[in-house]
N, C-alpha and C positions, 0 to 999 in steps of 0.2 A: 509518581509511584516510588516508594522507598525501595532501594535495592543496594545492599552493601557489598554484593559480589563484585570483584574486580575482574577486568578483562584486559588481556595483554594487547595494548594498542601500539602498533608499529607504524612509524612514519617513514615512508620511503621516497626519497628524492632521486629521480632518474631522468635521463634524457637520451634521445635517439642518437646523438652524435658522439656519445662517450661511453666507455666501459666503466667509468667510475660512478659511484653512487653514494648517497648518505642514508644511513639507517639509524634511527633512534627509536627507543621504545619506552613506554610508560605503563604502569599498572593503574588503570583508572576505573572508578566505579561509575554508575549511571550519571551522577552529578558532575563528575569530572569530564565525561564525554560531552555532556550538555554544555559545559563551559568552553569547549574547544572553539576556536575561531581560525580562519585562514591566517590571520596575522600571527597568532601564537604558534601555529604549525610551522610557518615559515621561520619564525625565530628559533624554534627547536632544531630545525635542520640547517641552521646557519645562514638563512636568507632573510633575516628580519628587516634588512634595509630595503628589500624589494617590495613592490606592490603586488597584492594577490591577483590583480587583473592581468599580470604577466604570466600567470600559471593556471593550469587546469588541475582540479582535485577530483580524485575518485576514491570510492570506498569498496573494498573487497573483503570477503571472509570465506571460511572453509565451506559454508553451506550455500553460498550464493553462486548462481549459474553464470553471472557476468558482473563486472564492476559497474557500479552506478556513479555517474558523474554528480558531483556536489556543486550546486550553483550558488548557495548561500551558506552562511555560518550555521543557520538553523537546520539546514538539510543534513548536516553531519549527524546530529542527534536523531532526527526523524528517520534517516536511513538505518541507523543502528537499531532503533526501537522496532521498526517494521521488519527488518530482514535478518538481523544477526545478534539480537539481544542474548540468545542462549549459547552463542558460540564461545569457544575458548579464547580466540584471538581475532583481531581485525587488522587490516592494513589500509592505511590512507596513503594513496599514491599521489605524488606531486610531480607534474611534468610541465615543461615550458608550454605556454599556451599554443605555440605553433606546432608542437608535436602531436601526432595522432593519439587516439585513445588506446589504452592497454588492451581493450577488447579486439583491436584490429592489428596490433603490432607489438612485438617485444623489443625492449631495448637491449643493446649488446651486453649490458650488465646483468641481464635476467638470471643466468645460471648461478652466478656468484651471490647475487642478492637473495635468491631463493635459499641457497645453502645457509646464509647468515640468518634469514628469517626462521628457518627450521630450527636452528640452534637456539635462537632467542625465545621462540615460542614453545620449544620442546615437542613440537609436532613434526615427526619424521615424514608424515604423509602430506604435509602442506604443499600446495601446488601454486604455480603462477596462474594468472588470469588466462583462461582458455581463449586463444585467438580464434575468432570466428570470421570466416570469409563472407563476403556479400553473396547472398543467395538470390537468384532470380528464378521465379517459378511462374508457370502458366496455370490459369484456372478457367474453367468454363462456367463458373458460378456467376450469378447475378448479384448486383449490389442491392441490399435490402432496402436502401433508402430510395433509389431511383429506378430499380428493376432493370438497369442497364448492365450489359456485360462488364464485369470488373476490369477486364483487360482493355476495355475501350478508354479507361481513364489513363491520362498521361502517367508515365512511370513516376514522375515527381509527386503524383497525387495518390500513390498506392503505398501500402505498408505490408511487408511480408512478415507474418508471425511465425516464429520458430516454436513449434509445439513440443519439441524433443523427439527422440527416437527416429530422427530423419523425416518427421512429418512437418509440413508447412501449409499455411493457408494465407491467402491474400485478401485484403480488404481495402476499401477506399479510405483515405485519411478523413474526409468529411464525415463519413458515416461513423467511424470509430470515435471521433471527437464528440459528435452530437449524441451518440448513444451512451458513451461513458458519462458525459455530463448529466444526461437525463436520469440514468440509473443512480449515479452518485447523489443527486439531489433527492432521490426517493429514500436514501439511506442505505442503499446496497453497498457493502464494502467493495473497494476497487478490485480486490483479488477474487471476488465472487461474481463479478459482472460477466454475463454471457452475451456474446455477440453472434450475429447470424448472417449468413449469406444464403442465397436461394439457388438450388440446383436447376438444371434445365428442365427437370420433371416437376418443378414447382415445390420441391420438398426443402424444408429448412435444414441447413448445415450449421450446427452450433459449435462454438468454441468458447471455453472458459478462460478469462484473462487471469490466470493464476499468477502468483508471485514470480515464478520462473519466466512466464511469458512477458511480464512487465520488464524484468531485468534483461532478458535476451533480446527483446524486440522493440518495446515501446520507449524505454529509457536510454536507448542508444540509436544511432543512425541519424539521417538528415532531419527527421521530424521530432527528435527527442525534446527540443525546447518546448513544443506545444504540449506534449504529454507530461513533461517534468513540471510544468506550471500547474496542471490539474493534480498531479501526484502530490506536489508540495502542499497545496491548499487542503486537500482532503486527508492527507496523512497527518497534518497538524491536528485536524479535528478528530481523527481516529485515535491518535495517541492520547489526546486529552480526554476523550470519552472512555478509553480503556482504563486510564488512571482513575477517572471518576467512578466507574463501575467497581473497580477494585476497592476504592474507598468505601463505597456503600456496602460491599460484602463484609468489610472489616468492621464497620460501624454498626451495622444492623445484622445480627447473627441469623435472623430468620429470612433475610432478603432472598438468598439463593433458593431455598426450598419453596418459599411462597411464590417466587417468580415462576418456578416450574409449574406450580398449580395454576397460576394465572394464565400462563401460556396454554396449558392443556385445556382450561375452561374456554378460552377463546376458540380453540380448534373444535371443541365438542359442544359449543353453545347451542347449536340447533338439533342435537341428537340425544343429549343426556340431560335429564331434569336437573341434577345437582350442578351441572356445568352451566346451567342457565340461572338457577336460583342464586348462586354465589355472586356472580357479576351484578345482577339486578339489585341485590341487597346492599351494594355499596352506595347507591343513590348518588353516584358520581357519573358525569356524562361520558367519561372515558373508562369507567369501571376500575379506577385505580385506588379506591379507598379500602376501608376494612371490609372483609376479613383478610385481605391480602397485605395491605401496607398502611402504616400509620400516616396521619396527615403530614408529619415532618418528613417522612420518607417520600411521600408523594411529591412534595415540593422539590426535593432534591432530584428525583427521577425526571421531573419535567424540565429541569435546567440542564440536563445532559446535553453537551454540544452536538449539534447536527447541522451541517451546512444547509442553508446559509445562516441559521440562527441556533435554535435549540429544539429539543424534542417537543416542547410545548408549541412552538411555532409550526413545526411539521404536522402535529396532530390537529391543530386548529385549521390548517389548510385542508387536511383530509376531511374534517367535519364540514367545512364550507363546501367542498366539492360534493360531499354526500347530500347536503341540503339542496344544492343546485340541481342534483339529479332527481330530487323529489323523494328521496328515501327517508321515510319517517318511522321505520320499524325500530325495534329495540336492539337489533343485532349490533354487536360491537364492531369497531373498525377492524377488518381482517387483514389489512395491508400495513400492519405495524412495520417500522423499519427493521430490516433483517438483523441489525447489530444487537437488538434487544434480545433476540432469540439465541444468538451465537454462544453467549457464556453459559447457557443452561440447557445443554442437550438432553 
């Protein structure tokens, strides 16, 4: 996605044993941020001779609820695109690998480095990463996967989700990982996934894994490696898909409007005659042709990235499942990936 806007990118090297720090800044556009690597970051802060493996890297911005650890060069760009693309400035924090996360502790240099970052960024209300203490909560709810009391799981197999405003909910790690993977493979954006536990009265208790829940709870703590792996894989696909959709909107001026009509017809297929006539007139097994989209545009829509392959692969799988269930009616697939609906409210 073309973006000529520049963002103040501050690189902060700090450590727990010292009051000294190194702060460097660059004005980078999207391409500049995409080109960043751990090696180049270390070079800019005067540690170019060192190995990135000796350091931990974190990204923080004014709109983020917690710093996100960066595990690969690519994660720098992905974290920026997902969380802080519209922010005025970002800070990449570099600490020795043996030091704790900025989410759990401040370095002695924190007050002075914050003063300098405010000066460099021009943002007087810029804040340090909010230090969050480990929260232990009890829950009487049951695990949705096993129907066992969640508190019967060992502490090492539980995750406490910080929902904000002093609210917390506890889930088993195995359930969260399994459900997140299942929903992501269906095309549900990571930040729209809803997880569930069961109350003692048998009622569902739902929690949406918003961006803030991911940063505050899943991308930090003892299980962050497992969730970071999922986040990295599906964020790469999400960013690619967003760029592809933006490209379609730019290339085909009718795409946005016709997509809204297409989505509305899918929803009203069984109740409104015109919403049935238009899809059937396409003579396309997925109802993607004229009068909605040209053949050229249909081809590009079907190549939109969607884990583990493309939208074409995802819809083929849905058609296969529909056939296996013996459904031979003309009704369109109503479980289209949620991402297709998101850009066209």
